[in-house]
KOLGU-782508 format. One line per 5 residues: number of its first residue (from 1); their letters; for each residue x negated, y, z negated of N, C-alpha, C. Coordinates in steps of 0.05 Angstrom, whole numbers, plus 5000, padded with zeros to 4 digits. Atoms other than C-alpha are relative to their C-alpha. Layout:
# KOLGU-782508
NUM> a> X,Y,Z,X,Y,Z,X,Y,Z; ...
This chain:
# KOLGU-782508
1> msdrt> 4983,4977,4993,2661,5224,4502,4980,5023,4984; 5022,4984,5008,2631,5282,4489,5021,5015,4977; 4988,4990,5021,2645,5324,4426,5022,5018,5007; 4978,4979,4989,2678,5376,4466,5030,4992,5010; 4981,5015,4984,2722,5331,4505,5013,4992,4982
6> qhkhe> 4983,5010,5024,2743,5299,4442,5010,5024,4985; 4985,4981,5012,2757,5363,4409,5022,5012,5020; 4975,4994,4973,2799,5383,4476,5021,4981,4995; 4980,5016,5001,2835,5325,4469,5013,4998,4974; 4981,5000,5024,2853,5331,4401,5015,5031,4987
11> eslqh> 4980,4977,4995,2876,5404,4414,5019,4995,5006; 4978,5000,4986,2915,5385,4461,5018,4982,4988; 4977,5010,5013,2949,5335,4419,5013,5014,4976; 4986,4985,5022,2955,5381,4363,5019,5023,5009; 4985,4978,4987,2981,5430,4410,5027,4986,5008
16> aaehe> 4971,5008,4997,3033,5383,4437,5013,4993,4974; 4985,5010,5027,3051,5358,4366,5011,5029,4990; 4988,4980,5007,3062,5429,4349,5028,5010,5017; 4975,4990,4976,3108,5442,4411,5018,4983,5000; 4977,5016,4994,3148,5385,4410,5015,5001,4974
21> kpvkr> 4986,4996,5018,3212,5389,4378,5015,4973,4991; 4993,5018,5008,3239,5339,4331,5032,4996,5017; 4970,5003,4985,3306,5309,4371,5022,5004,4983; 4980,4997,5011,3368,5341,4343,5021,4995,5014; 4979,5002,4989,3436,5329,4358,5011,5027,4998
26> npvll> 4986,4974,4998,3475,5388,4388,5029,4992,4981; 4962,4998,5015,3541,5401,4336,5017,5006,5022; 4981,4992,4981,3574,5435,4395,5006,4981,5019; 4998,5022,4987,3563,5377,4442,5022,4974,4990; 4979,5021,5017,3596,5331,4386,5027,5012,4996
31> yllil> 4973,4993,5005,3650,5376,4375,5016,4999,5024; 4986,5006,4970,3667,5377,4451,5006,4974,5006; 4995,5028,5003,3664,5308,4451,5021,4992,4993; 4980,5011,5015,3716,5298,4395,5019,5018,5010; 4978,4986,4988,3757,5355,4424,5011,4987,5028
36> fvaaf> 4994,5008,4966,3752,5319,4501,5015,4973,4989; 4988,5021,5001,3779,5248,4466,5022,5006,4987; 4976,4996,5012,3826,5281,4424,5020,5003,5020; 4979,4988,4977,3857,5317,4484,5007,4980,5021; 4988,5024,4983,3853,5252,4525,5022,4980,4987
41> llllm> 4982,5009,5021,3888,5219,4466,5027,5008,4999; 4973,4979,4995,3942,5270,4473,5018,4998,5021; 4995,5006,4972,3948,5264,4546,5016,4975,4998; 4995,5030,5001,3954,5188,4537,5028,4998,4989; 4976,5001,5019,4010,5192,4488,5021,5017,5011
46> sfmmq> 4972,4988,4990,4052,5245,4523,5001,4989,5031; 4995,5015,4971,4041,5201,4587,5017,4980,4985; 4982,5015,5007,4070,5147,4550,5032,5005,4991; 4974,4991,5010,4122,5187,4517,5023,5006,5020; 4985,4987,4979,4144,5215,4585,5009,4972,5018
51> hranq> 4992,5026,4989,4143,5144,4613,5019,4982,4989; 4980,5014,5016,4186,5114,4560,5026,5015,5004; 4968,4990,4998,4242,5173,4570,5006,4998,5030; 4990,5005,4964,4237,5164,4649,5009,4972,5002; 4987,5019,4997,4253,5091,4639,5020,4997,4987
56> eamnn> 4968,5000,5012,4310,5104,4589,5015,5013,5019; 4985,4987,4975,4334,5151,4642,5010,4982,5020; 4989,5013,4977,4330,5103,4697,5021,4976,4991; 4984,5021,5003,4361,5052,4656,5030,5012,4999; 4970,4983,5005,4425,5100,4640,5007,5005,5027
61> lqets> 4989,4990,4973,4427,5120,4714,5006,4971,5016; 4996,5027,4991,4424,5044,4730,5027,4987,4988; 4972,5011,5015,4483,5025,4680,5023,5021,5016; 4983,4980,4994,4518,5089,4704,5007,4986,5031; 4996,5007,4978,4507,5066,4777,5014,4971,4999
66> nsave> 4993,5024,4997,4526,4993,4763,5037,5005,4988; 4969,4993,5008,4595,5024,4729,5013,5012,5019; 4989,4988,4973,4605,5068,4787,5003,4980,5026; 4997,5023,4977,4597,5010,4837,5022,4976,4994; 4977,5013,5009,4642,4968,4790,5029,5007,5000
71> slenk> 4978,4977,4994,4695,5028,4791,5005,4994,5027; 4998,5000,4972,4686,5029,4862,5015,4971,5012; 4991,5027,4994,4695,4953,4872,5027,4995,4993; 4973,4997,5018,4758,4954,4824,5021,5015,5015; 4982,4982,4983,4791,5015,4866,5002,4982,5027
76> lkene> 5000,5013,4979,4776,4977,4927,5020,4980,4997; 4979,5021,4998,4810,4912,4907,5029,5011,4992; 4970,4989,5009,4871,4955,4876,5007,5013,5033; 4989,4986,4980,4870,4990,4945,5008,4977,5021; 4990,5023,4982,4877,4924,4982,5019,4986,4993
81> qlkeq> 4978,5010,5016,4927,4898,4935,5021,5015,5002; 4976,4974,4992,4971,4963,4949,5003,4999,5030; 4987,5006,4970,4964,4950,5021,5010,4975,5009; 4996,5023,5004,4982,4882,5014,5031,5006,4997; 4977,4992,5016,5043,4908,4972,5017,5018,5025
86> vaqle> 4985,4984,4974,5061,4961,5029,5007,4981,5026; 4991,5013,4977,5059,4910,5083,5022,4981,4993; 4977,5019,5003,5104,4861,5049,5028,5017,4992; 4977,4982,4999,5149,4926,5031,5009,5004,5027; 4997,4994,4969,5147,4941,5106,5019,4980,5008
91> eenqq> 4986,5024,4987,5164,4872,5125,5031,4995,4988; 4974,5002,5019,5224,4865,5070,5016,5021,5008; 4991,4975,4992,5243,4939,5093,5015,4992,5029; 4994,5001,4977,5248,4915,5163,5020,4977,4999; 4981,5023,4999,5287,4846,5146,5029,5012,4984
96> ltqql> 4973,4985,5012,5341,4895,5103,5011,5009,5022; 4987,4983,4979,5347,4938,5162,5008,4983,5024; 4980,5022,4983,5360,4877,5211,5022,4989,4987; 4979,5006,5012,5406,4853,5163,5021,5021,5004; 4980,4975,4993,5441,4921,5157,5014,5002,5026
101> dayna> 4990,4996,4976,5443,4928,5228,5021,4975,5006; 4979,5022,4992,5476,4859,5233,5026,5002,4984; 4976,4998,5015,5525,4876,5179,5015,5022,5016; 4989,4984,4984,5537,4940,5217,5013,4997,5027; 4986,5013,4975,5552,4905,5278,5023,4977,4997
106> qgqqe> 4980,5016,5007,5595,4854,5246,5023,5017,4987; 4980,4980,5011,5633,4912,5210,5013,5016,5020; 4988,4990,4967,5643,4939,5279,5022,4991,5013; 4978,5022,4987,5670,4882,5308,5023,4995,4980; 4978,5007,5022,5714,4867,5246,5014,5027,5007
111> qteld> 4981,4973,4994,5739,4943,5254,5013,5003,5025; 4977,5005,4972,5756,4931,5328,5017,4983,5000; 4977,5027,5006,5795,4866,5310,5020,5015,4989; 4980,4995,5018,5825,4899,5259,5023,5022,5018; 4983,4979,4983,5848,4962,5302,5016,4989,5019
116> aivqa> 4983,5019,4986,5869,4909,5353,5023,4990,4990; 4971,5013,5014,5914,4874,5308,5018,5023,4990; 4983,4987,5007,5939,4935,5278,5026,5010,5023; 4983,4993,4978,5962,4957,5346,5020,4979,5010; 4983,5026,4990,5985,4889,5365,5032,4997,4977
121> ladln> 4980,5006,5007,6034,4891,5304,5019,5022,5002; 4983,4975,4988,6056,4966,5318,5016,4991,5030; 4990,5008,4980,6069,4940,5385,5028,4976,5003; 4976,5022,5008,6114,4882,5357,5015,5009,4991; 4978,4993,5014,6150,4920,5311,5016,5024,5019
126> tlrgl> 4986,4976,4977,6165,4977,5375,5017,4978,5011; 4985,5017,4975,6185,4914,5420,5030,4983,4979; 4976,5009,5019,6229,4888,5358,5019,5022,4995; 4978,4980,5000,6261,4952,5344,5014,5008,5028; 4983,4996,4974,6279,4964,5415,5022,4978,5009
131> ynqgr> 4981,5024,4990,6309,4893,5423,5024,5002,4980; 4981,4993,5025,6347,4906,5347,5023,5017,5015; 4982,4984,4997,6373,4964,5376,5022,4998,5024; 4993,5008,4976,6399,4929,5440,4997,5017,5022; 5012,4986,4980,6359,4973,5485,4985,4985,5015
136> ysdar> 5013,5020,4987,6340,4915,5526,4982,5010,5024; 5011,4990,4982,6318,4954,5587,4974,5015,4994; 5022,4988,5017,6272,4997,5545,4977,4981,4992; 5013,5016,5019,6242,4936,5510,4981,4986,5029; 5019,5013,4979,6228,4908,5585,4983,5015,5012
141> dflah> 5022,4974,4990,6196,4975,5607,4975,5000,4983; 5025,4999,5017,6154,4970,5544,4983,4982,5012; 5012,5023,4992,6136,4894,5561,4984,5013,5027; 5009,4993,4978,6119,4921,5629,4975,5020,5001; 5020,4990,5002,6068,4971,5607,4979,4986,4981
146> qelna> 5025,5018,5016,6032,4918,5561,4979,4995,5017; 5023,5013,4986,5960,4900,5578,4999,4973,5004; 5002,5026,4997,5950,4830,5607,4980,4994,5003; 5026,5008,4996,5895,4786,5601,5001,4984,5023; 4999,5017,4974,5868,4744,5660,5009,4982,5006
151> dntyv> 4981,5018,4995,5914,4689,5650,5027,5004,4997; 4969,4983,5003,5977,4736,5645,5008,4993,4975; 4990,4994,5030,5984,4733,5572,4993,5026,4993; 4998,4969,5014,5997,4796,5534,4971,5000,4981; 5019,4998,5014,5937,4819,5504,5007,5007,4964
156> teenl> 4983,4994,5030,5984,4835,5437,4997,4976,4991; 4999,5028,5007,5994,4761,5438,4970,4987,4992; 5028,5012,5008,5916,4749,5434,4996,5010,4975; 5009,4983,5027,5909,4798,5378,5016,4990,4975; 4985,5015,5018,5965,4765,5341,4992,4979,4992
161> alyae> 5005,5029,5004,5940,4699,5346,4971,5001,4985; 5019,4997,5018,5874,4727,5322,5007,5011,4968; 4991,4989,5027,5908,4759,5261,5008,4975,4983; 4994,5021,5010,5940,4693,5246,4976,4982,4996; 5027,5019,4998,5872,4651,5255,4982,5014,4976
166> kyadp> 5023,4990,5019,5831,4702,5212,5003,5014,4972; 4993,4981,5017,5867,4748,5169,5031,4998,4981; 4972,5008,5015,5939,4720,5151,5001,4984,4978; 5001,5020,5025,5948,4681,5090,5025,4976,5010; 4989,5020,5000,5977,4614,5109,5030,4997,4996
171> aqlei> 4975,5006,5010,6032,4612,5062,5022,5026,5013; 4982,4980,4983,6059,4678,5095,5011,4998,5031; 5000,5010,4970,6052,4656,5168,5032,4978,5001; 4972,5015,5001,6106,4600,5145,5025,5019,4997; 4964,4986,5006,6164,4652,5123,4995,5018,5026
176> ynple> 4997,4987,4981,6141,4696,5183,4975,5003,5014; 5025,5000,4984,6090,4691,5240,5010,5024,5018; 4997,4980,4978,6081,4756,5283,4999,4984,5024; 5003,5014,4977,6057,4712,5336,5021,4987,5018; 4976,5017,4987,6119,4669,5343,5022,5025,5008
181> awqql> 4981,4983,4999,6162,4728,5337,4995,5019,5026; 5004,4985,4977,6129,4764,5396,5007,4977,5021; 4991,5016,4981,6132,4704,5438,5033,4991,5005; 4970,5002,4997,6206,4694,5422,5015,5020,5016; 4984,4979,4986,6225,4761,5439,4985,5005,5030
186> vswlg> 5006,5001,4974,6178,4761,5506,5024,4981,5016; 4982,5018,4991,6220,4697,5521,5029,5006,5006; 4968,4994,5000,6291,4730,5503,5000,5020,5023; 4998,4975,4984,6273,4791,5549,4991,4987,5031; 5011,5012,4976,6241,4747,5603,5020,4991,5020
């Protein structure tokens, strides 16, 4: 190579060496990198804390939900028990109402019987009074107006038999039997 070429080559190497900058790290880029890493770590920590708070809130909601479901189930069971009690009470009420109706009907029947017996005893007393006063024709007229059964016996006689059967004390009937007194008066007037 020639001197000149070599000289040019040396000049170009020297020029390249002068203009070449040593590799320096830029402190701003390092600072930005540190800030970016710090921001990323803070975001990651914030995300983890938010996730944990959300998880706790979900757990609390789940517990509340479970408690509400359990409470609702208890209320439903209690409601079913109350419905069963209502059904039992309604059935018991119906039975008691039927018993009351039966007692009322029986009481009404007994009242009707007692009214008929009182009327029969009053008729016996009237007939006996007329007979004892010697008013035989009035006594016969009284008997003529007395109601007869299908078998031509007096209704009064039937009611006096009912009295002797159901209501009278047997010891009292030995002393005085209204049915026998009625039959005797009817036979005397007959």
